[in-house]
C-alpha positions in Angstrom: 96.8 257.1 57.7 93.5 257.9 56.5 90.4 255.6 57.4 87.5 255.7 55.3 85.1 254.9 58.1 84.6 257.2 60.2 86.0 256.3 64.3 84.7 258.6 66.9 86.0 257.7 70.4 85.0 258.6 73.8 86.7 258.1 77.2 84.7 258.6 80.6 86.2 259.1 83.6 85.0 257.1 86.2 84.5 260.2 89.3 81.5 259.2 91.3 78.1 259.7 90.7 76.9 261.6 87.6 75.0 265.1 87.7 73.1 266.8 85.2 75.9 269.0 83.9 77.3 265.2 82.8 74.1 264.3 81.9 73.3 267.2 79.3 77.0 268.0 78.5 77.9 264.8 77.5 75.9 261.6 78.1 73.2 262.9 76.4 75.3 263.7 73.3 76.9 260.0 73.6 74.1 258.4 73.4 72.4 260.1 70.6 75.9 259.8 68.6 75.4 256.2 68.6 72.7 256.5 66.0 75.1 258.2 63.3 77.4 256.8 60.8 80.4 255.2 61.2 82.1 253.0 64.5 81.4 254.6 67.8 84.1 253.6 70.8 83.5 254.6 74.8 86.0 253.5 77.2 85.6 253.8 81.2 88.8 255.5 81.7 89.5 253.4 84.7 93.9 253.7 84.1 93.3 257.6 84.0 91.4 257.6 87.6 94.2 255.8 89.3 96.1 259.3 89.1 93.6 260.6 91.4 91.5 257.4 93.3 94.0 255.7 95.4 91.3 253.0 97.2 90.3 249.4 95.2 86.9 250.0 96.2 86.1 252.9 95.1 87.1 252.5 91.9 85.5 249.5 91.4 82.1 251.3 92.5 82.7 254.2 90.5 83.7 252.0 87.0 80.4 249.8 87.9 77.9 252.8 88.6 79.0 254.6 85.9 78.6 251.6 83.3 75.2 250.9 84.9 74.1 254.9 84.4 75.5 255.2 80.6 73.7 252.1 80.0 70.3 252.9 81.6 70.4 256.0 79.6 70.2 254.7 76.6 74.0 253.9 75.5 73.7 250.2 73.7 76.2 248.0 73.5 75.6 246.1 70.0 75.9 249.8 68.3 78.9 251.2 70.2 81.9 249.4 71.8 81.5 250.0 75.1 84.6 248.8 77.6 87.0 249.2 80.4 90.0 251.2 79.5 92.0 248.6 81.9 90.6 245.7 79.6 92.6 246.6 77.1 96.3 246.2 77.7 97.5 246.4 74.0 97.0 250.5 75.0 99.6 250.5 77.3 102.3 248.9 74.9 101.4 251.6 72.3 101.6 254.2 75.4 105.5 253.2 75.7 106.0 253.2 72.0 104.4 256.8 72.0 106.7 257.7 75.0 109.6 257.1 72.9 109.2 259.8 70.2 107.4 262.4 72.7 109.8 265.5 73.9 109.5 266.4 78.1 108.2 270.2 76.6 105.7 269.2 75.0 104.6 267.4 78.5 104.9 270.5 80.5 102.7 272.6 78.2 99.8 270.4 79.2 97.1 272.4 80.8 95.8 269.4 82.9 99.0 269.0 84.5 99.2 272.9 84.7 95.9 273.2 86.4 95.8 270.1 88.9 99.1 270.6 90.4 98.1 274.5 90.8 95.1 272.7 92.9 97.8 271.2 95.2 97.8 267.3 93.6 100.9 266.0 94.1 102.4 265.4 90.5 102.9 262.2 90.2 104.9 260.4 86.9 101.1 259.0 85.8 100.1 262.9 86.1 102.9 264.1 84.0 102.6 261.6 81.4 98.6 261.5 81.3 98.5 262.8 77.9 100.6 260.0 76.5 97.9 257.5 77.4 95.1 259.5 76.7 96.7 259.7 73.0 97.4 255.9 72.8 93.3 255.6 74.0 92.8 257.5 70.8 95.4 256.1 68.3 94.7 252.6 69.6 91.2 252.4 67.4 92.7 254.7 64.1 89.8 257.3 65.9 89.2 259.6 63.4 86.7 261.8 65.5 87.4 262.5 69.4 84.6 265.0 70.7 86.0 267.0 73.4 84.9 270.5 74.8 87.6 273.4 74.7 89.5 272.5 77.2 90.2 269.0 76.1 90.9 270.2 72.6 94.7 270.4 73.5 94.8 266.7 74.1 93.8 265.8 70.8 96.7 268.3 69.4 99.1 266.4 71.6 97.8 263.3 70.0 98.2 264.7 66.4 101.5 265.4 67.7 102.5 262.2 68.7 101.0 259.8 65.7 103.3 262.6 63.4 106.4 262.0 65.6 105.9 258.4 65.2 104.6 258.5 61.5 107.5 260.7 60.4 110.7 258.0 61.9 108.6 254.7 60.9 106.2 255.0 58.4 102.5 255.2 58.5 101.1 253.7 61.2 98.8 256.2 63.2 95.8 257.7 61.9 95.4 261.1 62.6 92.3 261.9 64.4 90.6 265.3 64.5 88.5 266.9 68.1 85.1 267.8 67.5 83.8 270.6 69.8 79.7 270.4 70.2 77.7 272.8 68.6 76.9 275.1 71.2 72.9 274.7 69.9 73.4 270.9 71.0 75.0 272.3 74.4 72.5 272.6 76.7 72.9 275.4 80.0 73.6 274.2 83.7 74.0 275.9 86.1 75.1 274.8 89.8 72.4 274.9 92.6 74.7 278.2 93.0 74.1 279.6 89.9 77.4 279.1 88.8 78.6 275.8 86.9 78.0 272.6 88.2 80.8 271.0 89.4 81.2 268.5 91.8 84.3 270.1 93.5 81.7 273.2 94.2 79.3 270.7 95.7 76.9 272.5 94.1 75.7 269.6 91.6 72.2 267.9 91.2 72.4 263.7 91.1 70.9 262.6 87.7 68.9 260.1 89.6 67.9 262.0 92.9 64.4 261.2 94.0 61.9 261.6 96.8 62.9 264.0 100.0 66.4 264.0 98.8 65.5 265.4 95.3 63.1 267.9 96.9 66.0 269.1 99.3 68.6 269.6 96.5 66.1 271.7 94.3 65.2 273.8 97.3 68.8 274.2 97.4 68.6 276.1 93.9 69.7 279.9 95.0 66.8 282.7 94.7 66.1 286.0 96.0 63.3 287.4 98.3 61.0 289.1 95.3 57.2 288.0 96.1 55.7 286.1 93.9 53.0 289.4 92.5 56.1 291.2 91.7 56.5 291.2 88.2 60.1 289.6 86.9 62.5 289.2 83.9 62.5 285.0 83.6 66.6 285.4 82.8 67.0 287.0 86.4 65.4 283.8 87.6 67.6 280.7 87.8 65.2 278.0 88.2 64.1 279.0 84.6 67.3 277.3 83.6 66.7 274.0 85.4 62.9 274.1 83.8 64.4 274.6 80.4 66.2 271.4 80.7 63.2 269.5 81.0 59.6 271.3 79.9 59.0 271.5 76.9 59.2 275.1 74.8 55.3 275.3 75.5 54.9 275.4 79.0 58.0 276.8 79.9 56.9 279.8 77.7 53.8 279.7 80.1 55.4 279.9 83.1 57.7 282.2 81.6 54.9 284.4 80.9 52.9 284.0 84.5 56.4 285.2 86.0 56.9 287.9 83.6 53.4 289.5 84.3 53.5 289.0 88.1 50.4 290.6 90.0 47.2 287.6 92.1 47.9 284.2 91.1 51.5 284.8 89.7 53.7 281.4 90.4 56.6 281.7 93.7 59.6 280.1 93.6 58.1 277.5 95.7 55.5 276.4 92.5 58.7 276.8 90.0 60.6 273.8 92.9 58.0 272.0 92.4 57.4 272.0 88.8 61.0 271.0 88.4 60.7 268.0 90.6 57.6 266.5 89.0 59.7 267.1 86.0 63.3 266.0 86.4 61.5 262.9 88.6 59.5 262.1 85.6 62.4 262.2 83.0 65.0 260.0 84.1 62.0 257.6 85.9 62.5 254.8 83.9 66.1 255.2 83.4 66.4 255.6 86.9 65.1 251.7 87.7 66.9 250.4 84.8 70.5 251.6 86.8 68.7 249.9 89.8 68.3 246.5 87.7 71.7 247.1 86.2 73.6 247.4 89.4 71.6 244.3 91.5 73.1 242.4 88.3 77.0 242.5 88.8 77.8 240.1 86.2 75.9 241.0 83.2 77.6 244.8 83.7 80.7 242.6 83.4 79.8 240.5 80.7 78.6 244.0 78.4 81.9 245.5 79.3 84.0 242.4 78.8 82.4 241.7 75.5 83.1 245.3 74.2 86.2 244.6 75.6 86.9 241.9 73.3 85.8 244.4 70.3 88.5 246.9 71.3 90.8 244.8 72.0 90.7 243.6 68.1 91.3 246.8 66.7 93.5 247.9 69.4 95.9 244.4 68.8 96.2 245.0 64.9 97.1 248.8 65.7 99.8 247.4 68.3 100.9 244.9 66.0 101.4 247.7 63.0 103.2 249.8 65.4 105.3 246.8 66.4 106.4 246.1 63.2 107.3 249.6 61.8 109.9 250.4 64.7 111.4 246.7 64.4 109.5 244.8 67.1 108.4 242.0 65.4 
């Protein structure tokens, strides 16, 4: 099946506090995309989270914080459908239907399964069948576009395979989704505090809403070398400029680079750059930080927003589910 109206779908794992890599790598693009033509579905993947999180309060807290973070940073529930995955039970029904046409070999080739088990994660049935649930997430809303990083393209390809297998047996039921890899020009380079890729796994991340002494302390951990301020330096060798580029306008950034490149008396040291970074990051997230606090102080409103989104999502998912049921003889 094909859809005349583009429908974009993105799922976000509730894995804890979101860091700068999450913001510049995904959240910012998600918020911007809601202004583009078509429908936009964003869900908090709490079913998926159960493969790694086995504490109820931890999961609930992560879901609340992720919802508040997205809303605070500009996601508009009136322009996009924003909901909890677990509030749409039709997805689990579609998961079973897809599992009946999915070969074991396809799941065994899943990169995510291989990667996680290689890291020592105990392989559960849920982890093994994770791609089927992800395919159901995509197909439940007649999604046509799924923005993903290169490491997630395989999941969209697997959803395509499952849709094709089901359609070939029961008729045209599912819409074929296409992966969309973000343009590199839209992707900011976000290193970790140690210069490697920013990741919670490496402990080198910087929380979006950090502030005060904790923000200063975190930025103080950004790796530097022992060169004195007066020594001329190539800005590309100074990791701090990768962070400053995220927050400063081009003109100011060039001025700082030129002063560092020139060196000499009065040239800024690493401490000056870190102070400017603290100021810039604090200012950038000041208003969203306050909105997040207000949202977390009103959990009932957060639930209302997510429930309204789930109602809209369920309407679409139920129609797709019913279509699939009729096709395979369950209705």
